[in-house]
N, C-alpha and C positions, 0 to 999 in steps of 0.2 A: 504494498500499500505507498502511496505517494503522501509524506506527511505534510505536503500543503494542502491537501486536502482533505485529510483524517489527522483528529487531535482526540485522542485516547487519555482522559484525564479524570481522576475521581472527581462527583460533582460535588463532594463535600468541601473540597476546597474551593468552588466557585459558588458555594450558597454565603451569603452574607445578608445584615437584615438590611442593608443599604440596597443591596441589589433587590431583594423580595421587597422592599418598598417602592422603588421606583417603576417594578413588574407592574405592582397594585394601581400607580397611577396610571401608567400606558393603558392598563386595560380598563380603568375606570372611563379616561380619554376615548378609547373605542367605544365603548357602552354608550357614551354621551352623544357621539358623532353618529351610531347606529341610530339611535334614538331620530336624531336630526334629518335621517336618511343620507346622510353626507356620506358615501362608500368610499371616495376616495380619502377623506380623513379617516375613516375608519380602518383602511386596510395600511394606513400608514402607521396609527397607533398599533395594530395587531402584528406587524412584523417588529416593531418596536418590543413590544411584551412578549414576542416570540424570543428574539435575542436575549432579553433579561431571563426570561420563564425557562428557558431549557435545562438547566440542573434540579428543577422540582418535575419529577412524574406529572403531577395533577395540573400544573401550570402551564407546561409544554403543550399536554392536549389540550387543554382548553384554548388556547390559541388556535389549534387546528381547528377545531370543534367551530369556533366562532368564524374561520377563516372560509368554512366551508358554508354555514351559514348565509355568509355575505356572499360569497361565490354564487349560490342559489340565489339569492335577492337579486342578482344583478344579471342572471343569467350568465355567467362565465362558468360554462362548463368544464373548462381546463382546469379550473381552478378547484371546482368541485370534486373532479376525479382524481386530482394531485391530493386535495386534502382529505380523500376517503383513504388512499393509502399513507399518507404521514399519520393520520389517527390511529391507523392500524399498529403502528411502531414507533410515531414519537413518544411515548411513556418510557418502552422498554428501551429504547436509546437514552434516555436520561437514567434511568436504573444504572443500566449498564459504565454508565460514564462516556458512553462518545457523543460526542457533543462538538459538532462542527464550531468552531467562533465565528459569531456573526452572522451565521447565517439566517435569512428573513423568514424563512418557513415557506416563502410561497412556491408556489405549482411550477412558476415558471423559472425558477432556479432550483438546480441539483440538491437532493437533500442529504449529500453529504459532502458539499463543497464548504470549506471555509471562507468568509469573506470578512473582510475588513469592517469593523461595527462602526458606527456614526461614532464623531469624537465625541461626543458628550457622554458616551458608553462605555469608552474603555476602559475607564478606571475602576468602572463597576463592573465589568465583566473580567476584572483580575488583571488589568494594565496588559493585556495581552493582545499585541498586534501580528495580524496574519503577514507571515515572510513574503 
């Protein structure tokens, strides 16, 4: 496996109260955007919630569930199909510690690809930058 695409690290080392609080903020912003029927803003916040929530199986799975629901609401069948697959494995990946850094969780992105997290999330995600 190519280290640039796969990062295996114990999730416990990446679970911090600050990261969890940031995840909850992004999840709440996503819910608010969904309530306003602002799909673009909702997906933006769900992507950020995914990056932050990966170390927690429940949080990780919740973001995929919400991405699936959002895909259904806007008729994005590629997103729906991709999220069905991710829902089946996302929580297990969290438990196993297989967390591709910075991955946004969208169907248009490989589920095993590490990505550069947004600059404001780097420190919360352990300060690691993708090589």
